[in-house]
MARZALUM-149605 format. One record per residue (C-alpha): residue number from 1; chain; y, z, x. Coordinates in nm, 4 decimals. Example, Ala and Ser with C-alpha at 12.3 -4.5 7.8 and 13.67 -1.06 7.14 Angstrom:
@i 1&ch A&c2 -0.4500&c3 0.7800&c1 1.2300
@i 2&ch A&c2 -0.1060&c3 0.7140&c1 1.3670
! end
This chain:
@i 1&ch A&c2 4.2869&c3 22.6240&c1 13.7732
@i 2&ch A&c2 4.3268&c3 22.8619&c1 13.4801
@i 3&ch A&c2 4.6814&c3 22.9384&c1 13.5933
@i 4&ch A&c2 4.7660&c3 22.5709&c1 13.6077
@i 5&ch A&c2 4.6390&c3 22.5230&c1 13.2521
@i 6&ch A&c2 4.8757&c3 22.7962&c1 13.1298
@i 7&ch A&c2 5.1782&c3 22.5979&c1 13.2396
@i 8&ch A&c2 5.3466&c3 22.4428&c1 12.9366
@i 9&ch A&c2 5.6757&c3 22.3540&c1 13.1049
@i 10&ch A&c2 5.6847&c3 21.9838&c1 13.1955
@i 11&ch A&c2 6.0449&c3 21.9756&c1 13.3121
@i 12&ch A&c2 6.3206&c3 22.2070&c1 13.4299
@i 13&ch A&c2 6.6939&c3 22.2087&c1 13.3627
@i 14&ch A&c2 6.9152&c3 22.2635&c1 13.6655
@i 15&ch A&c2 7.2194&c3 22.4624&c1 13.5495
@i 16&ch A&c2 7.4235&c3 22.3439&c1 13.8478
@i 17&ch A&c2 7.7327&c3 22.4950&c1 14.0070
@i 18&ch A&c2 7.9557&c3 22.5500&c1 13.7046
@i 19&ch A&c2 7.9899&c3 22.4855&c1 13.3331
@i 20&ch A&c2 8.3700&c3 22.4584&c1 13.3453
@i 21&ch A&c2 8.4748&c3 22.0972&c1 13.2841
@i 22&ch A&c2 8.8012&c3 22.1272&c1 13.4710
@i 23&ch A&c2 8.6106&c3 22.2272&c1 13.7866
@i 24&ch A&c2 8.3379&c3 21.9643&c1 13.7638
@i 25&ch A&c2 8.5592&c3 21.6727&c1 13.8692
@i 26&ch A&c2 8.7064&c3 21.8759&c1 14.1562
@i 27&ch A&c2 8.3612&c3 21.9785&c1 14.2797
@i 28&ch A&c2 8.2275&c3 21.6251&c1 14.2408
@i 29&ch A&c2 8.5028&c3 21.4697&c1 14.4530
@i 30&ch A&c2 8.4880&c3 21.7482&c1 14.7149
@i 31&ch A&c2 8.1096&c3 21.7472&c1 14.7534
@i 32&ch A&c2 8.0959&c3 21.3677&c1 14.7497
@i 33&ch A&c2 8.3405&c3 21.3564&c1 15.0413
@i 34&ch A&c2 8.1333&c3 21.6107&c1 15.2344
@i 35&ch A&c2 7.8153&c3 21.4145&c1 15.1612
@i 36&ch A&c2 7.9733&c3 21.0893&c1 15.2808
@i 37&ch A&c2 8.0951&c3 21.2708&c1 15.5915
@i 38&ch A&c2 7.7418&c3 21.3979&c1 15.6509
@i 39&ch A&c2 7.6004&c3 21.0494&c1 15.5896
@i 40&ch A&c2 7.8364&c3 20.8759&c1 15.8322
@i 41&ch A&c2 7.8432&c3 21.1521&c1 16.0931
@i 42&ch A&c2 7.4725&c3 21.2189&c1 16.1226
@i 43&ch A&c2 7.3649&c3 20.8551&c1 16.1113
@i 44&ch A&c2 7.6320&c3 20.7739&c1 16.3715
@i 45&ch A&c2 7.4885&c3 21.0362&c1 16.6072
@i 46&ch A&c2 7.1350&c3 20.9074&c1 16.5499
@i 47&ch A&c2 7.2598&c3 20.5547&c1 16.6253
@i 48&ch A&c2 7.4477&c3 20.6354&c1 16.9476
@i 49&ch A&c2 7.1655&c3 20.8574&c1 17.0756
@i 50&ch A&c2 6.9205&c3 20.5730&c1 17.0120
@i 51&ch A&c2 7.1185&c3 20.2850&c1 17.1673
@i 52&ch A&c2 7.3207&c3 20.4508&c1 17.4461
@i 53&ch A&c2 7.1035&c3 20.4874&c1 17.7572
@i 54&ch A&c2 7.3272&c3 20.7634&c1 17.8974
@i 55&ch A&c2 7.2241&c3 20.9792&c1 17.6016
@i 56&ch A&c2 6.8522&c3 20.9268&c1 17.6608
@i 57&ch A&c2 6.8115&c3 21.2850&c1 17.7813
@i 58&ch A&c2 6.6218&c3 21.5832&c1 17.6331
@i 59&ch A&c2 6.9390&c3 21.7469&c1 17.4962
@i 60&ch A&c2 7.0446&c3 21.4379&c1 17.3027
@i 61&ch A&c2 6.6906&c3 21.3564&c1 17.1951
@i 62&ch A&c2 6.6783&c3 21.6953&c1 17.0206
@i 63&ch A&c2 7.0315&c3 21.6434&c1 16.8868
@i 64&ch A&c2 6.9230&c3 21.3097&c1 16.7401
@i 65&ch A&c2 6.6331&c3 21.4856&c1 16.5677
@i 66&ch A&c2 6.8723&c3 21.7465&c1 16.4283
@i 67&ch A&c2 7.1129&c3 21.4830&c1 16.2924
@i 68&ch A&c2 6.8279&c3 21.2814&c1 16.1399
@i 69&ch A&c2 6.7055&c3 21.5984&c1 15.9715
@i 70&ch A&c2 7.0529&c3 21.7046&c1 15.8504
@i 71&ch A&c2 7.1073&c3 21.3720&c1 15.6769
@i 72&ch A&c2 6.7865&c3 21.4005&c1 15.4726
@i 73&ch A&c2 6.8403&c3 21.7747&c1 15.4246
@i 74&ch A&c2 7.1653&c3 21.7048&c1 15.2388
@i 75&ch A&c2 7.0162&c3 21.4040&c1 15.0588
@i 76&ch A&c2 6.7400&c3 21.6216&c1 14.9132
@i 77&ch A&c2 6.9848&c3 21.8244&c1 14.7022
@i 78&ch A&c2 7.3376&c3 21.6814&c1 14.6948
@i 79&ch A&c2 7.2842&c3 21.3547&c1 14.4970
@i 80&ch A&c2 7.1086&c3 21.5448&c1 14.2176
@i 81&ch A&c2 7.3848&c3 21.8048&c1 14.2196
@i 82&ch A&c2 7.6528&c3 21.5337&c1 14.2006
@i 83&ch A&c2 7.4835&c3 21.3645&c1 13.9054
@i 84&ch A&c2 7.4636&c3 21.7013&c1 13.7292
@i 85&ch A&c2 7.8415&c3 21.7363&c1 13.7584
@i 86&ch A&c2 7.8965&c3 21.4047&c1 13.5788
@i 87&ch A&c2 7.6252&c3 21.3855&c1 13.3137
@i 88&ch A&c2 7.4917&c3 21.6368&c1 13.0648
@i 89&ch A&c2 7.1298&c3 21.5487&c1 13.1370
@i 90&ch A&c2 7.0356&c3 21.7886&c1 13.4169
@i 91&ch A&c2 6.6609&c3 21.7632&c1 13.3727
@i 92&ch A&c2 6.4105&c3 21.7332&c1 13.6540
@i 93&ch A&c2 6.0355&c3 21.6944&c1 13.6030
@i 94&ch A&c2 5.7947&c3 21.9687&c1 13.7059
@i 95&ch A&c2 5.6505&c3 21.7435&c1 13.9781
@i 96&ch A&c2 5.9989&c3 21.6407&c1 14.0902
@i 97&ch A&c2 6.1078&c3 22.0031&c1 14.1104
@i 98&ch A&c2 5.8086&c3 22.1059&c1 14.3225
@i 99&ch A&c2 5.8585&c3 21.8007&c1 14.5453
@i 100&ch A&c2 6.2268&c3 21.8871&c1 14.5961
@i 101&ch A&c2 6.1342&c3 22.2455&c1 14.6806
@i 102&ch A&c2 5.8778&c3 22.1269&c1 14.9364
@i 103&ch A&c2 6.1061&c3 21.8768&c1 15.1107
@i 104&ch A&c2 6.3999&c3 22.1192&c1 15.1146
@i 105&ch A&c2 6.2045&c3 22.3995&c1 15.2808
@i 106&ch A&c2 6.0225&c3 22.1553&c1 15.5083
@i 107&ch A&c2 6.3505&c3 22.0247&c1 15.6487
@i 108&ch A&c2 6.5211&c3 22.3657&c1 15.6481
@i 109&ch A&c2 6.2469&c3 22.5412&c1 15.8451
@i 110&ch A&c2 6.2162&c3 22.2451&c1 16.0825
@i 111&ch A&c2 6.5870&c3 22.2787&c1 16.1583
@i 112&ch A&c2 6.5337&c3 22.6423&c1 16.2587
@i 113&ch A&c2 6.2585&c3 22.5320&c1 16.4990
@i 114&ch A&c2 6.4728&c3 22.2531&c1 16.6421
@i 115&ch A&c2 6.7624&c3 22.4917&c1 16.7024
@i 116&ch A&c2 6.5242&c3 22.7181&c1 16.8954
@i 117&ch A&c2 6.4013&c3 22.4186&c1 17.0982
@i 118&ch A&c2 6.7608&c3 22.3212&c1 17.1761
@i 119&ch A&c2 6.8357&c3 22.6731&c1 17.3012
@i 120&ch A&c2 6.5352&c3 22.6510&c1 17.5350
@i 121&ch A&c2 6.6664&c3 22.3176&c1 17.6615
@i 122&ch A&c2 7.0050&c3 22.4780&c1 17.7410
@i 123&ch A&c2 6.8300&c3 22.7695&c1 17.9129
@i 124&ch A&c2 6.6336&c3 22.5362&c1 18.1410
@i 125&ch A&c2 6.9391&c3 22.3157&c1 18.2123
@i 126&ch A&c2 7.1599&c3 22.6101&c1 18.3135
@i 127&ch A&c2 6.9133&c3 22.8556&c1 18.4683
@i 128&ch A&c2 6.6671&c3 22.6102&c1 18.6268
@i 129&ch A&c2 6.8691&c3 22.2915&c1 18.6894
@i 130&ch A&c2 6.6554&c3 22.1760&c1 18.9851
@i 131&ch A&c2 6.3388&c3 22.1865&c1 18.7722
@i 132&ch A&c2 6.5030&c3 22.0572&c1 18.4548
@i 133&ch A&c2 6.3509&c3 21.7079&c1 18.4626
@i 134&ch A&c2 6.0075&c3 21.8583&c1 18.5277
@i 135&ch A&c2 6.0196&c3 22.1329&c1 18.2650
@i 136&ch A&c2 6.1885&c3 21.9070&c1 18.0077
@i 137&ch A&c2 5.9923&c3 21.5899&c1 18.0756
@i 138&ch A&c2 5.9494&c3 21.3323&c1 17.7992
@i 139&ch A&c2 5.6096&c3 21.4752&c1 17.7017
@i 140&ch A&c2 5.7600&c3 21.8232&c1 17.6647
@i 141&ch A&c2 6.0459&c3 21.6930&c1 17.4484
@i 142&ch A&c2 5.8023&c3 21.5129&c1 17.2196
@i 143&ch A&c2 5.5873&c3 21.8232&c1 17.2004
@i 144&ch A&c2 5.8825&c3 22.0443&c1 17.1067
@i 145&ch A&c2 5.9962&c3 21.8024&c1 16.8371
@i 146&ch A&c2 5.6456&c3 21.7475&c1 16.6982
@i 147&ch A&c2 5.5739&c3 22.1230&c1 16.6908
@i 148&ch A&c2 5.9029&c3 22.1867&c1 16.5091
@i 149&ch A&c2 5.8247&c3 21.9299&c1 16.2394
@i 150&ch A&c2 5.4598&c3 22.0437&c1 16.2065
@i 151&ch A&c2 5.5416&c3 22.4141&c1 16.1698
@i 152&ch A&c2 5.8151&c3 22.3274&c1 15.9206
@i 153&ch A&c2 5.5717&c3 22.1205&c1 15.7132
@i 154&ch A&c2 5.3005&c3 22.3893&c1 15.7115
@i 155&ch A&c2 5.5518&c3 22.6628&c1 15.6272
@i 156&ch A&c2 5.6854&c3 22.4614&c1 15.3335
@i 157&ch A&c2 5.3363&c3 22.3633&c1 15.2172
@i 158&ch A&c2 5.2430&c3 22.7321&c1 15.1975
@i 159&ch A&c2 5.5357&c3 22.8117&c1 14.9646
@i 160&ch A&c2 5.4893&c3 22.4901&c1 14.7657
@i 161&ch A&c2 5.1262&c3 22.5639&c1 14.6840
@i 162&ch A&c2 5.1974&c3 22.9247&c1 14.5851
@i 163&ch A&c2 5.4899&c3 22.8267&c1 14.3613
@i 164&ch A&c2 5.3182&c3 22.5276&c1 14.1989
@i 165&ch A&c2 5.0216&c3 22.7441&c1 14.0956
@i 166&ch A&c2 5.2392&c3 22.9838&c1 13.8967
@i 167&ch A&c2 5.2337&c3 22.9492&c1 13.5152
@i 168&ch A&c2 5.5634&c3 22.8482&c1 13.3499
@i 169&ch A&c2 5.5502&c3 22.8984&c1 12.9751
@i 170&ch A&c2 5.8821&c3 22.8849&c1 12.7931
@i 171&ch A&c2 6.1839&c3 22.9399&c1 13.0157
@i 172&ch A&c2 6.2825&c3 22.6297&c1 13.2110
@i 173&ch A&c2 6.6522&c3 22.6778&c1 13.2939
@i 174&ch A&c2 6.6903&c3 22.7087&c1 13.6706
@i 175&ch A&c2 7.0028&c3 22.9001&c1 13.7707
@i 176&ch A&c2 7.0716&c3 22.6756&c1 14.0651
@i 177&ch A&c2 7.1708&c3 22.3168&c1 14.1480
@i 178&ch A&c2 6.8323&c3 22.2434&c1 14.3068
@i 179&ch A&c2 6.4780&c3 22.3797&c1 14.2805
@i 180&ch A&c2 6.4405&c3 22.6788&c1 14.5089
@i 181&ch A&c2 6.1726&c3 22.9438&c1 14.5315
@i 182&ch A&c2 6.3542&c3 23.2528&c1 14.4054
@i 183&ch A&c2 6.5080&c3 23.0963&c1 14.0907
@i 184&ch A&c2 6.1677&c3 22.9482&c1 13.9997
@i 185&ch A&c2 5.9908&c3 23.2821&c1 14.0478
@i 186&ch A&c2 6.2260&c3 23.4318&c1 13.7881
@i 187&ch A&c2 6.1025&c3 23.1759&c1 13.5323
@i 188&ch A&c2 5.7286&c3 23.2267&c1 13.5844
@i 189&ch A&c2 5.5386&c3 23.4019&c1 13.3044
@i 190&ch A&c2 5.3263&c3 23.6056&c1 13.5461
@i 191&ch A&c2 5.3618&c3 23.8855&c1 13.7971
@i 192&ch A&c2 5.5416&c3 23.7350&c1 14.0975
@i 193&ch A&c2 5.5610&c3 24.0486&c1 14.3094
@i 194&ch A&c2 5.3170&c3 23.9081&c1 14.5670
@i 195&ch A&c2 5.5061&c3 23.5776&c1 14.5805
@i 196&ch A&c2 5.8394&c3 23.7525&c1 14.6320
@i 197&ch A&c2 5.6909&c3 23.9687&c1 14.9071
@i 198&ch A&c2 5.5448&c3 23.6648&c1 15.0807
@i 199&ch A&c2 5.8792&c3 23.4842&c1 15.0612
@i 200&ch A&c2 6.0464&c3 23.7765&c1 15.2366
@i 201&ch A&c2 5.7674&c3 23.8255&c1 15.4913
@i 202&ch A&c2 5.6935&c3 23.4618&c1 15.5793
@i 203&ch A&c2 6.0506&c3 23.3347&c1 15.5580
@i 204&ch A&c2 6.1751&c3 23.6441&c1 15.7370
@i 205&ch A&c2 5.9221&c3 23.5939&c1 16.0156
@i 206&ch A&c2 6.0209&c3 23.2294&c1 16.0640
@i 207&ch A&c2 6.3963&c3 23.2937&c1 16.0460
@i 208&ch A&c2 6.4016&c3 23.6118&c1 16.2534
@i 209&ch A&c2 6.1438&c3 23.4778&c1 16.4997
@i 210&ch A&c2 6.3409&c3 23.1634&c1 16.5793
@i 211&ch A&c2 6.6702&c3 23.3533&c1 16.5859
@i 212&ch A&c2 6.5287&c3 23.6078&c1 16.8336
@i 213&ch A&c2 6.4018&c3 23.3254&c1 17.0565
@i 214&ch A&c2 6.7478&c3 23.1684&c1 17.0516
@i 215&ch A&c2 6.9134&c3 23.4991&c1 17.1379
@i 216&ch A&c2 6.6659&c3 23.5569&c1 17.4242
@i 217&ch A&c2 6.7538&c3 23.2156&c1 17.5683
@i 218&ch A&c2 7.1253&c3 23.2915&c1 17.5508
@i 219&ch A&c2 7.0760&c3 23.6376&c1 17.6980
@i 220&ch A&c2 6.9193&c3 23.4753&c1 18.0061
@i 221&ch A&c2 7.1985&c3 23.2172&c1 18.0101
@i 222&ch A&c2 7.4708&c3 23.4858&c1 17.9902
@i 223&ch A&c2 7.3052&c3 23.6812&c1 18.2708
@i 224&ch A&c2 7.2843&c3 23.3685&c1 18.4839
@i 225&ch A&c2 7.6497&c3 23.2773&c1 18.4201
@i 226&ch A&c2 7.7595&c3 23.6150&c1 18.5568
@i 227&ch A&c2 7.6112&c3 23.5132&c1 18.8922
@i 228&ch A&c2 7.8124&c3 23.1908&c1 18.9054
@i 229&ch A&c2 8.1227&c3 23.2611&c1 19.1123
@i 230&ch A&c2 8.3052&c3 22.9408&c1 19.0283
@i 231&ch A&c2 8.5197&c3 22.9711&c1 18.7158
@i 232&ch A&c2 8.4906&c3 22.5962&c1 18.6666
@i 233&ch A&c2 8.1118&c3 22.6174&c1 18.6953
@i 234&ch A&c2 8.0918&c3 22.8936&c1 18.4342
@i 235&ch A&c2 8.3252&c3 22.7057&c1 18.2016
@i 236&ch A&c2 8.1259&c3 22.3830&c1 18.2308
@i 237&ch A&c2 7.7946&c3 22.5594&c1 18.1698
@i 238&ch A&c2 7.9293&c3 22.7580&c1 17.8741
@i 239&ch A&c2 8.0880&c3 22.4512&c1 17.7140
@i 240&ch A&c2 7.7427&c3 22.2935&c1 17.6728
@i 241&ch A&c2 7.6350&c3 22.5958&c1 17.4676
@i 242&ch A&c2 7.9297&c3 22.6610&c1 17.2360
@i 243&ch A&c2 7.8531&c3 22.3729&c1 16.9973
@i 244&ch A&c2 7.4922&c3 22.4808&c1 16.9614
@i 245&ch A&c2 7.5864&c3 22.8467&c1 16.9146
@i 246&ch A&c2 7.8351&c3 22.7538&c1 16.6417
@i 247&ch A&c2 7.5682&c3 22.5590&c1 16.4522
@i 248&ch A&c2 7.3189&c3 22.8452&c1 16.4981
@i 249&ch A&c2 7.5582&c3 23.1018&c1 16.3519
@i 250&ch A&c2 7.6415&c3 22.8775&c1 16.0551
@i 251&ch A&c2 7.2768&c3 22.8066&c1 15.9817
@i 252&ch A&c2 7.1194&c3 23.1494&c1 16.0282
@i 253&ch A&c2 7.4109&c3 23.3380&c1 15.8746
@i 254&ch A&c2 7.3658&c3 23.1615&c1 15.5405
@i 255&ch A&c2 6.9841&c3 23.1628&c1 15.5634
@i 256&ch A&c2 6.9684&c3 23.5394&c1 15.6163
@i 257&ch A&c2 7.2064&c3 23.6016&c1 15.3253
@i 258&ch A&c2 6.9947&c3 23.3861&c1 15.0929
@i 259&ch A&c2 6.6312&c3 23.4572&c1 15.1739
@i 260&ch A&c2 6.6178&c3 23.8053&c1 15.3260
@i 261&ch A&c2 6.7279&c3 24.0073&c1 15.0262
@i 262&ch A&c2 6.5691&c3 24.0852&c1 14.6856
@i 263&ch A&c2 6.6156&c3 23.8334&c1 14.4056
@i 264&ch A&c2 6.8410&c3 24.0066&c1 14.1514
@i 265&ch A&c2 7.0639&c3 23.8495&c1 13.8871
@i 266&ch A&c2 7.3739&c3 23.9035&c1 14.1007
@i 267&ch A&c2 7.2069&c3 23.7821&c1 14.4214
@i 268&ch A&c2 7.0915&c3 23.4593&c1 14.2533
@i 269&ch A&c2 7.4497&c3 23.3884&c1 14.1494
@i 270&ch A&c2 7.5661&c3 23.4503&c1 14.5049
@i 271&ch A&c2 7.2846&c3 23.2316&c1 14.6386
@i 272&ch A&c2 7.4283&c3 22.9323&c1 14.4550
@i 273&ch A&c2 7.7561&c3 22.9765&c1 14.6396
@i 274&ch A&c2 7.5853&c3 23.0363&c1 14.9739
@i 275&ch A&c2 7.3603&c3 22.7347&c1 14.9214
@i 276&ch A&c2 7.6670&c3 22.5088&c1 14.9079
@i 277&ch A&c2 7.7376&c3 22.6073&c1 15.2691
@i 278&ch A&c2 7.4016&c3 22.5076&c1 15.4148
@i 279&ch A&c2 7.3254&c3 22.2110&c1 15.1881
@i 280&ch A&c2 7.6690&c3 22.0454&c1 15.1633
@i 281&ch A&c2 7.9121&c3 22.1769&c1 15.4228
@i 282&ch A&c2 7.6998&c3 22.2582&c1 15.7303
@i 283&ch A&c2 7.5247&c3 21.9156&c1 15.7501
@i 284&ch A&c2 7.8702&c3 21.7553&c1 15.7387
@i 285&ch A&c2 8.0193&c3 21.9884&c1 16.0001
@i 286&ch A&c2 7.7361&c3 21.9640&c1 16.2538
@i 287&ch A&c2 7.8228&c3 21.6079&c1 16.3703
@i 288&ch A&c2 8.1914&c3 21.7053&c1 16.3993
@i 289&ch A&c2 8.1079&c3 22.0171&c1 16.6012
@i 290&ch A&c2 7.8920&c3 21.8221&c1 16.8450
@i 291&ch A&c2 8.1123&c3 21.5122&c1 16.8625
@i 292&ch A&c2 8.4426&c3 21.6924&c1 16.9161
@i 293&ch A&c2 8.3128&c3 21.9268&c1 17.1864
@i 294&ch A&c2 8.0903&c3 21.6865&c1 17.3794
@i 295&ch A&c2 8.2389&c3 21.4330&c1 17.6206
@i 296&ch A&c2 7.9227&c3 21.2197&c1 17.6376
@i 297&ch A&c2 7.8990&c3 21.1904&c1 17.2591
@i 298&ch A&c2 8.2704&c3 21.1041&c1 17.2275
@i 299&ch A&c2 8.2346&c3 20.8415&c1 17.5003
@i 300&ch A&c2 7.9313&c3 20.6921&c1 17.3257
@i 301&ch A&c2 8.1198&c3 20.6811&c1 16.9936
@i 302&ch A&c2 8.4122&c3 20.4977&c1 17.1531
@i 303&ch A&c2 8.1811&c3 20.2527&c1 17.3270
@i 304&ch A&c2 7.9567&c3 20.1739&c1 17.0308
@i 305&ch A&c2 8.2046&c3 20.1814&c1 16.7427
@i 306&ch A&c2 8.5700&c3 20.1664&c1 16.8472
@i 307&ch A&c2 8.5336&c3 19.9188&c1 17.1347
@i 308&ch A&c2 8.2955&c3 19.7112&c1 16.9241
@i 309&ch A&c2 8.5705&c3 19.6516&c1 16.6706
@i 310&ch A&c2 8.8124&c3 19.4986&c1 16.9215
! end
């Protein structure tokens, strides 16, 4: 409690993406379009997965969870960033900053878990098709989703508690467009070596652990595909994986660049650029990647939206 009493900062100032006026309007329009695309795309997938009975399968149940998560993931940071591009007041309260940090890492880590669950679903569907409905029964799907959300919440709660207990005395300018762990650690008026080490160890364990699980699933899938003699069979099986693999590479590529390296002045500047990818662009691209490469999703879109208009 003594550390909490040392905190004199009651609010932070988010410095945002840029200070150049001529770029602010361009960034505002661009990021607003991406956010609207994310809003429409992800909620559309959640809607069609919910109402179309053909999509009531484990793969689309997990996809619906991912789209639901992506929408709120972008909403946690983008609206505040957009307002910072238009108005000079870029303040956020101490409690608001810690809350944003918690929700952001809660949703981000949950997405990593969901992507791992989706890779397991593809492994079972391709390598054990006759046992698919047994291994991926409704109870198993619910368990995978619940475990993903629970681990994500506990992971984020760990970082939130550690960060909120740090003393912040004078400096309150966050070199980012949202409250993240590393920029806040740089503002604390205390030794943060342990915190920085825990960020690398815990975040690295979660990110690398889920990525390894995904790669193991796809290693088994690749081995199994080599035993399929039919070119059409291999193509059909592989096509169900390409969308997921694309999303995995986008997500983990940016996550590794951001959280698995030391927090230096140069790296924090680069993190702001990288963060645009996984907070603005990736949530908007995910629905497009899945919709354009999936016949069932495209059919459901046409049925629920296009045919409903005529």
